[in-house]
N, C-alpha and C positions, 0 to 999 in steps of 0.2 A: 722152471726154466726161464720164466720172465725175469727173475731176479739175477740171472747170470750177466745181464748187461752186455758188455763188450767181449764176452768170452769167444775165443777162437774155436774153429771146428773140432780141434783135438780135445779141448776142454769140454765142449758140449758132448762129445762122444764118451768121455770118461764119466760125466754125470749121468748120461743116459744108460751106460752100462751098470752103474751103481744102482740106479732106480729100477732096473730090470731084474736085479737079484732078489731072491726071496728074503724077507725079513727074518732074522734070527730072533725069534720071540724071547727065548731064554736070555740072550745077551741084552736085548732091549730092557727086559724086566730087571735084570741084575744091575743095569746101568742107571735105572730110574731112581732118583733120590726119594727117600721116604717122604710122603706127603704130596708128591707130584704125580702120583699114579693116574688120577683123573685127568690131569692136563695132558699126559702122554697119550692116554687113550683118546681123548678128545681130538688131539692133533692128528692121530691116525684116522679117526672117523672123518675129519674134515679134508684129509688129503686124498681120500678115495671117493669114487662115485657111488659105491655100494649098489652096484647094478649087476653083480655076478655072484655066484655061489662061492667061488674062492675068496672073494672079498669079505663076504659074510662069515665064512669059516675063519678067516684070519682074525676078524674082530672078536668072534666068540673065543678063540684061543687066547688072544691078548687079554681080554677081559677076565678070563679064568685065571691066567697066569698072574695078573695083577691083583687077584683076590676079590673081584667083584662078584656079587650074587646077581641073579637075574633082575631083581628089583632095582638095584643100583645101576646095572647095565641099561635098563629101560629109562631110568631117570636121566642119565647122561644123554641118551638119544632124544628124549623129550626136550631137554634144555637146548640141544643143538638143532631142534626141529628136523630131526633125521628119522628115517623109518625105523620102527622097532623090529628087533629080530626075535623077540620072545613075546608071546601073547599072554 
């Protein structure tokens, strides 16, 4: 939201509505160019607080859909200094 700068209230409302919608994981994965899977996952990880079960579930679903195994998943979390979801 900080990057919207001089957006008017209507524009802010549109962005807030879009952010409130659930992510279509299949669409996101299909739109991800080959070789950028880790970057897409990392951006999702950085965009959320990872402080709720739905957020953890989303990340697990995204990682699975992108083809990551648990070791790769944990490695990305380690690189981002983020909490691991698999032990």
